[in-house]
C-alpha positions as CSV (number, residue, x, y, z in Angstrom):
1,M,0.0,0.0,0.0
2,Q,1.5,3.3,-1.1
3,E,1.4,6.4,1.1
4,P,-2.0,8.1,0.8
5,I,-2.0,11.0,-1.6
6,Y,-3.8,13.2,1.0
7,Y,-0.8,12.8,3.3
8,T,1.2,15.2,1.1
9,D,-1.4,17.0,-0.9
10,A,-4.9,17.6,0.5
11,Y,-5.8,19.7,-2.5
12,Q,-5.5,16.9,-5.1
13,T,-9.0,15.8,-5.9
14,T,-8.5,13.4,-8.8
15,F,-6.1,10.4,-9.2
16,D,-5.6,7.1,-11.1
17,A,-5.0,3.8,-9.3
18,N,-5.2,0.1,-9.8
19,V,-7.7,-2.2,-7.9
20,I,-5.7,-4.8,-5.9
21,E,-8.5,-6.4,-4.0
22,S,-12.3,-6.4,-3.7
23,V,-14.0,-6.8,-0.3
24,E,-17.5,-8.0,0.5
25,E,-18.7,-7.7,4.1
26,N,-22.2,-7.6,5.7
27,G,-23.8,-7.0,2.3
28,R,-21.4,-4.2,1.4
29,F,-18.9,-4.1,-1.4
30,G,-15.6,-2.3,-1.3
31,L,-12.3,-1.9,-3.1
32,I,-8.7,-1.6,-2.0
33,L,-6.4,0.4,-4.4
34,N,-2.7,0.6,-4.8
35,Q,-3.0,4.3,-3.9
36,T,-5.7,6.7,-3.0
37,A,-6.6,10.3,-2.2
38,F,-9.7,9.2,-0.2
39,Y,-9.4,9.9,3.6
40,P,-10.7,7.2,5.8
41,T,-12.5,8.0,9.1
42,S,-9.8,8.6,11.7
43,G,-8.8,10.9,14.6
44,G,-12.2,12.5,14.8
45,Q,-12.3,13.4,11.1
46,P,-15.0,11.7,8.9
47,F,-14.2,10.0,5.6
48,D,-14.1,11.5,2.2
49,M,-16.8,10.8,-0.4
50,G,-16.6,10.9,-4.2
51,T,-16.5,8.4,-7.1
52,L,-14.4,5.6,-8.5
53,N,-15.2,5.3,-12.3
54,E,-18.5,7.2,-11.6
55,H,-19.5,4.7,-8.9
56,Q,-20.3,6.5,-5.7
57,V,-18.0,6.0,-2.7
58,V,-20.2,6.2,0.3
59,E,-17.7,5.4,3.1
60,V,-14.0,4.9,3.5
61,T,-12.5,2.9,6.4
62,N,-9.3,1.3,7.5
63,R,-9.3,-2.5,7.6
64,K,-8.5,-3.7,11.1
65,S,-6.2,-6.5,10.1
66,D,-3.7,-4.5,8.1
67,K,-5.0,-0.8,8.0
68,A,-5.6,-1.1,4.3
69,I,-8.0,1.7,3.1
70,V,-11.3,0.2,1.9
71,H,-13.5,2.3,-0.4
72,W,-17.1,1.1,0.1
73,L,-19.3,1.6,-2.9
74,E,-23.0,2.4,-3.1
75,E,-23.6,-0.8,-5.0
76,K,-21.5,-3.8,-6.2
77,A,-19.5,-3.0,-9.3
78,D,-17.4,-5.0,-11.7
79,L,-14.2,-3.0,-11.3
80,S,-10.7,-4.3,-11.8
81,G,-7.4,-3.0,-13.1
82,P,-7.2,0.8,-13.6
83,V,-9.8,3.1,-12.0
84,S,-10.1,6.9,-11.8
85,G,-11.0,8.5,-8.5
86,K,-12.6,11.8,-7.8
87,I,-13.0,13.4,-4.3
88,N,-16.1,15.4,-3.3
89,W,-14.2,18.7,-3.0
90,S,-16.8,20.6,-1.0
91,R,-16.9,17.9,1.7
92,R,-13.1,17.6,1.7
93,F,-12.5,21.4,2.0
94,D,-15.1,21.7,4.7
95,H,-13.2,19.0,6.7
96,M,-9.9,20.7,6.0
97,Q,-11.2,24.1,7.4
98,Q,-12.8,22.5,10.5
99,H,-9.8,20.3,11.3
100,T,-7.2,23.1,10.9
101,G,-9.4,25.4,12.9
102,Q,-9.5,22.7,15.7
103,H,-5.7,22.6,15.8
104,M,-5.6,26.4,16.1
105,L,-8.3,26.5,18.8
106,S,-6.7,23.7,20.8
107,Q,-3.4,25.6,20.9
108,A,-5.0,28.9,21.8
109,F,-6.9,27.4,24.7
110,I,-3.6,26.0,26.0
111,Q,-1.8,29.3,25.7
112,L,-4.6,31.5,27.1
113,A,-6.6,29.2,29.4
114,D,-4.2,26.3,30.3
115,A,-6.9,24.0,28.9
116,P,-5.7,21.2,26.7
117,T,-8.0,19.4,24.3
118,V,-8.9,15.8,25.3
119,S,-11.2,15.0,22.4
120,F,-12.4,16.3,19.0
121,H,-15.5,15.5,17.0
122,L,-16.5,16.6,13.5
123,S,-20.0,15.8,12.2
124,P,-21.9,17.1,9.2
125,K,-23.6,19.7,11.4
126,T,-21.3,20.4,14.4
127,V,-17.7,20.5,15.4
128,T,-16.7,20.2,19.1
129,I,-13.6,19.9,21.3
130,D,-13.7,18.9,24.9
131,L,-11.3,20.8,27.1
132,D,-9.6,19.4,30.3
133,T,-10.9,22.2,32.6
134,N,-13.9,22.5,34.9
135,E,-14.7,26.1,34.2
136,L,-14.2,28.7,31.4
137,S,-15.5,32.2,31.6
138,Q,-17.1,33.9,28.7
139,D,-14.5,36.6,28.8
140,K,-11.8,34.0,28.4
141,I,-13.6,32.3,25.5
142,N,-14.0,35.7,23.8
143,E,-10.3,36.3,24.3
144,V,-9.4,33.0,22.7
145,E,-11.7,33.6,19.7
146,T,-10.1,37.0,19.0
147,Y,-6.6,35.6,19.4
148,V,-7.1,32.6,17.1
149,N,-8.8,34.7,14.4
150,Q,-5.8,37.1,14.5
151,I,-3.7,34.0,13.6
152,V,-6.1,33.3,10.7
153,W,-5.8,36.8,9.3
154,E,-2.0,36.7,9.5
155,N,-2.2,33.9,6.9
156,R,0.6,31.9,8.4
157,P,2.0,29.0,6.3
158,I,1.0,25.4,7.3
159,Q,3.5,22.7,6.4
160,I,3.4,18.9,6.5
161,K,6.6,17.3,7.9
162,F,7.6,13.6,8.4
163,V,10.0,12.9,11.2
164,S,11.1,10.0,13.3
165,L,9.8,9.5,16.9
166,E,13.2,10.6,18.3
167,E,13.0,13.8,16.2
168,A,9.4,14.5,17.2
169,Q,10.3,14.1,20.9
170,A,13.0,16.7,20.5
171,L,10.5,19.2,19.1
172,N,7.9,21.2,20.9
173,V,5.1,18.9,19.7
174,R,1.7,19.5,21.3
175,K,0.5,16.0,20.9
176,L,2.2,12.8,19.8
177,P,0.4,9.6,18.6
178,P,-0.3,7.0,21.3
179,V,1.1,4.2,19.2
180,A,4.8,4.2,18.2
181,R,5.3,4.6,14.5
182,E,8.3,4.5,12.2
183,K,7.4,7.8,10.7
184,I,5.3,10.6,12.3
185,R,3.4,13.1,10.3
186,L,3.5,16.6,11.8
187,V,1.2,19.5,10.9
188,D,3.2,22.7,11.5
189,I,1.4,26.1,11.8
190,T,4.3,28.5,11.6
191,D,5.3,29.8,15.0
192,F,2.0,28.7,16.6
193,D,1.2,25.0,16.7
194,L,3.0,21.8,15.9
195,T,1.2,18.5,16.4
196,A,1.1,15.0,15.0
197,C,-1.9,14.4,12.8
198,G,-2.9,12.3,9.8
199,G,-5.8,14.5,8.7
200,T,-6.3,16.9,5.8
201,H,-5.5,20.6,6.3
202,V,-5.4,23.9,4.5
203,T,-1.9,25.2,3.5
204,S,-2.2,28.5,5.3
205,T,-4.2,29.8,8.3
206,G,-6.1,32.2,5.9
207,G,-7.7,29.1,4.3
208,V,-9.7,28.5,7.5
209,G,-11.6,31.7,6.7
210,M,-12.7,32.5,10.2
211,I,-13.3,30.7,13.5
212,K,-16.5,31.3,15.4
213,I,-17.1,29.8,18.9
214,I,-20.8,29.1,19.0
215,K,-21.4,27.6,22.4
216,S,-19.7,26.3,25.5
217,E,-21.2,23.9,28.1
218,R,-20.1,21.6,30.9
219,Q,-19.8,17.9,29.9
220,N,-18.6,15.3,32.5
221,K,-16.3,17.7,34.4
222,K,-15.0,19.0,31.1
223,V,-15.9,22.1,29.0
224,R,-17.2,21.4,25.5
225,I,-16.7,24.0,22.9
226,T,-18.9,24.0,19.8
227,F,-17.4,26.1,16.9
228,A,-17.6,26.6,13.2
229,C,-14.9,27.5,10.6
230,G,-14.9,28.9,7.1
231,V,-18.0,28.0,5.1
232,R,-19.8,26.7,8.1
233,A,-19.1,29.9,10.0
234,L,-20.5,31.9,7.1
235,S,-23.6,29.7,6.9
236,D,-24.1,30.0,10.7
237,Y,-23.9,33.8,10.5
238,G,-26.2,33.9,7.5
239,Q,-28.9,31.8,9.3
240,K,-28.6,34.0,12.5
241,N,-28.6,37.2,10.5
242,Q,-31.8,36.1,8.8
243,I,-33.4,35.3,12.1
244,T,-32.5,38.6,13.7
245,S,-33.6,40.5,10.5
246,T,-37.0,38.9,10.6
247,L,-37.3,39.6,14.4
248,T,-36.4,43.3,14.0
249,Q,-38.9,43.7,11.2
250,Q,-41.7,41.9,13.1
251,L,-41.0,43.8,16.3
252,T,-40.2,47.1,14.5
253,T,-37.0,47.7,16.4
254,G,-33.3,48.1,15.8
255,L,-30.9,45.2,16.3
256,E,-29.3,46.8,19.3
257,D,-32.8,47.0,21.0
258,L,-33.8,43.5,20.1
259,V,-32.7,41.7,23.3
260,P,-34.1,44.4,25.7
261,N,-37.4,44.4,23.8
262,I,-37.7,40.6,23.9
263,G,-36.9,40.7,27.6
264,K,-39.6,43.3,28.1
265,M,-42.1,41.2,26.1
266,Q,-41.2,38.2,28.3
267,G,-41.8,40.2,31.4
268,D,-45.2,41.5,30.0
269,L,-46.1,37.9,29.1
270,K,-45.4,36.6,32.6
271,Q,-47.6,39.4,34.1
272,L,-50.4,38.6,31.6
273,Q,-50.1,34.9,32.5
274,K,-50.3,35.8,36.2
275,E,-53.4,38.0,35.6
276,K,-54.9,35.2,33.4
277,K,-54.4,32.7,36.2
278,Q,-56.1,35.1,38.7
279,L,-59.0,35.6,36.4
280,Q,-59.4,31.9,35.8
281,S,-59.4,31.4,39.5
282,E,-62.1,34.0,39.9
283,L,-64.1,32.5,37.0
284,V,-63.9,29.0,38.6
285,T,-65.1,30.5,41.9
286,Y,-68.0,32.1,40.2
287,Q,-68.8,28.9,38.2
288,A,-68.6,26.9,41.4
289,Q,-71.1,29.2,43.1
290,E,-73.5,28.8,40.1
291,I,-73.0,25.1,39.8
292,S,-73.4,24.7,43.6
293,K,-77.0,25.9,43.2
294,T,-77.8,22.7,41.2
295,A,-77.0,20.5,44.2
296,V,-79.7,18.0,45.2
297,S,-80.0,16.0,48.4
298,V,-79.4,12.3,48.1
299,G,-79.5,10.5,51.5
300,N,-77.4,12.6,53.8
301,Y,-75.4,14.3,51.1
302,R,-75.4,17.1,48.6
303,R,-74.8,15.7,45.2
304,I,-73.6,17.9,42.3
305,I,-73.5,16.6,38.7
306,H,-71.9,18.8,36.1
307,I,-70.6,18.1,32.6
308,L,-68.3,20.5,30.9
309,P,-68.2,20.8,27.1
310,D,-64.6,22.1,27.1
311,G,-61.7,22.7,29.4
312,N,-58.9,20.5,30.9
313,Q,-58.1,18.2,33.8
314,T,-56.7,21.1,35.8
315,M,-60.0,23.0,35.4
316,L,-61.9,19.9,36.6
317,R,-59.7,19.6,39.7
318,T,-59.9,23.3,40.5
319,L,-63.7,23.2,40.2
320,A,-64.0,20.1,42.3
321,G,-61.8,21.7,45.0
322,S,-64.1,24.7,45.1
323,L,-67.4,22.8,45.1
324,T,-66.3,20.4,47.9
325,Q,-65.6,23.3,50.3
326,T,-69.2,22.9,51.4
327,P,-69.6,20.0,53.9
328,Q,-71.3,16.8,53.0
329,T,-70.8,17.4,49.2
330,I,-70.1,15.0,46.5
331,A,-69.2,16.4,43.1
332,L,-69.4,14.2,40.0
333,L,-67.7,16.0,37.1
334,A,-67.0,15.2,33.5
335,L,-65.3,16.8,30.6
336,I,-66.3,15.7,27.0
337,G,-63.9,16.5,24.2
338,N,-61.0,15.5,22.0
339,G,-62.6,12.1,21.4
340,K,-62.8,11.1,25.0
341,T,-64.7,11.6,28.3
342,Q,-62.7,12.5,31.4
343,L,-64.2,11.8,34.8
344,L,-63.4,13.3,38.1
345,F,-65.3,12.5,41.3
346,S,-64.5,14.4,44.5
347,S,-66.0,14.8,48.0
348,S,-65.7,17.1,51.0
349,E,-63.5,15.7,53.8
350,D,-66.5,14.8,56.0
351,V,-67.9,12.4,53.5
352,D,-67.3,8.7,54.3
353,I,-68.3,7.3,50.9
354,N,-65.7,5.2,49.0
355,M,-65.2,7.4,46.0
356,N,-63.1,4.8,44.2
357,Q,-65.8,2.2,44.4
358,L,-68.4,4.8,43.3
359,L,-66.3,5.7,40.2
360,K,-65.8,2.0,39.3
361,G,-69.5,1.3,39.6
362,I,-70.4,4.2,37.3
363,V,-67.7,3.2,34.8
364,A,-69.2,-0.3,34.8
365,E,-72.6,1.2,34.2
366,L,-71.2,3.0,31.1
367,G,-69.9,-0.3,29.8
368,S,-66.3,0.8,29.1
369,G,-63.5,2.8,30.5
370,S,-61.2,2.8,33.5
371,G,-60.4,4.8,36.6
372,G,-59.4,4.8,40.2
373,G,-57.6,6.6,43.0
374,K,-57.4,7.0,46.7
375,G,-58.9,9.4,49.1
376,N,-61.5,12.0,48.4
377,T,-60.7,12.6,44.7
378,V,-60.5,9.9,42.0
379,Q,-60.4,10.1,38.2
380,G,-61.0,8.0,35.2
381,G,-62.0,8.1,31.5
382,T,-64.0,6.5,28.8
383,A,-65.0,7.0,25.2
384,V,-67.2,9.9,24.2
385,V,-70.6,9.5,25.8
386,D,-73.8,11.3,25.1
387,P,-74.1,14.0,27.9
388,Q,-77.7,12.9,28.7
389,K,-76.7,9.3,29.0
390,L,-73.7,10.3,31.1
391,R,-75.9,12.3,33.5
392,E,-78.3,9.4,33.9
393,C,-75.5,7.0,34.7
394,F,-74.1,9.5,37.3
395,E,-77.6,9.7,38.9
396,I,-78.3,6.0,39.0
397,G,-74.9,5.0,40.2
398,S,-74.7,7.7,42.9
399,N,-78.3,7.1,44.1
400,N,-77.5,3.5,44.8
401,S,-74.3,4.4,46.8
402,L,-75.6,7.4,48.6
403,N,-78.9,5.9,49.8
404,E,-77.3,2.8,51.3
């Protein structure tokens, strides 16, 4: 297996090679070539995609047994001998920008925050590094971002070097590979960062475009930094600019007043919600007073039957609580809507009727449904029932229990 082309030239997107082996595994078909420009998943960087003789390469991996690079195709193809490969450049360049930006951020966090990187992850939507620190202030993050972008704007050269382990150990290398190798590939950002890496990178810091830190968060006693470089940073800015432009138009305000105005709106909303809750409470109290007038005497108790055409379970509970403030009261409430009937039976504290038994008896009378509970308030449900039939079931079931 020859040295991968991307090791020395990440900008080469086409190449010719010979097929030396075909691989079939778990229903997939792949090819091993005598040389390749395709990068396999490794070191936190995803694989390249592209074509081999117009056949789509959908994944590239290293074979465990001998580290040979396997190009997995979208479908089985009769390929042998010479083939022409082509890399998906937009995907490759995106990975180059993100990976180089990661090297730069990792070095900057060491210099300014004494926070080394312990892991790196690059996905189609996000790029993150985890830093070996418990806490990182926003001021420090801003300082790192400004500093690392200054390095981008200086357009410092980035070189690839191959050295022995002994030579690497003598250099100020930020990170060496965990496994000893005959030859170590170093990525050298001039007068800034030197680290061992097998990934693809731009040839100068200006190629990163810009580096934007999007978010920081605590993760398992580490700080995770989410960031975007180059094209991704531009896309992120474009999306957020569109959002803020839409908001400023809808709220008829300037960008600088957007956050204060939204804060004021949130405060106003909380006040309105508080007032709404108070009005709802007053409404329920009024409704309870009116509904209480419909109470009838059954045995030694006041029985109230009320069926609501709309509302929610919270409203039922609030209404029941208000109705049962009067001694010797039993409230049989129902709410019909959204394809179901909700039941809630409640009694004042001085009632010694088993409300759970009463509910189950009425559910049985309805012919379907379920319910139960403990104490003075129980609840259940059944399918949509005609209000008149429901009222009759309530009356019959409660008459039998309350007259015993």
